[in-house]
C-alpha positions, 0 to 999 in steps of 0.5 A: 247890023249891030248884031253882026258887029257883036258876033265879029268882035267876039270871035277870038284869035285867028289861027294866023295870029296864034301862029305868029305869037307862038313863033315869036315866043319860040324865037325869044326862047331860042335866043334866051337859051343861046344867051344862057349857054354863052354865059355858062361857057364864059364862066367855065373859061373864066374859072379855068383861067383863074385856076391857071393863074393860081397855079402859075402864081404858086410856081412863081412863089415857089421859085422866088422863095429863098429856101427853094434850092436848085435841087428842089426845082430839079425834083419838081421838074422831074414830075410836076404833076406828082410833085404838086405838094411842093407848090401847094404851100404857095397856093391859096384858093378862097382862103384855104391851102389845097392838099392835092389837085383834087382838093384844088378843084374842089376849092375852085368850085370845079367838078372833080371828074372829067378835068385834068390839070397839068402843072407844067415845068419851071425854067431851070436853065440858070441852074444848068437844067434843060427844062423850059417854063411850061405854063399850067393847063386845065383840060376838060372844062371850058378851055 
């Protein structure tokens, strides 16, 4: 009888036990990948929103500068994406002033391809203009 007990105790794991363990590990791995993807997407959204806030602040500082004239605002509104250099002196990212939109993406830690930045216009109705304030947008990265 003692001999039968030893044979039973040394048999190892059954197929059912191994399947249960593999299934549990698979479920845990699936949950981990889902959590990782959520963290990555949340960080992309946060970086995009930070860039939008940076551009909005730069536009506000440009308008608030006493040296900014109505003609400068009209020029900016004529092509805000072409006139990024007009608000660049009012932007700081990680302590540096970006020279271009591509440089802004680089300083912000965003990839330079697949992302488009729209700077938006400035409200110039108080100067007799017809532009409303359009917020900046970042497309192709998290938003």
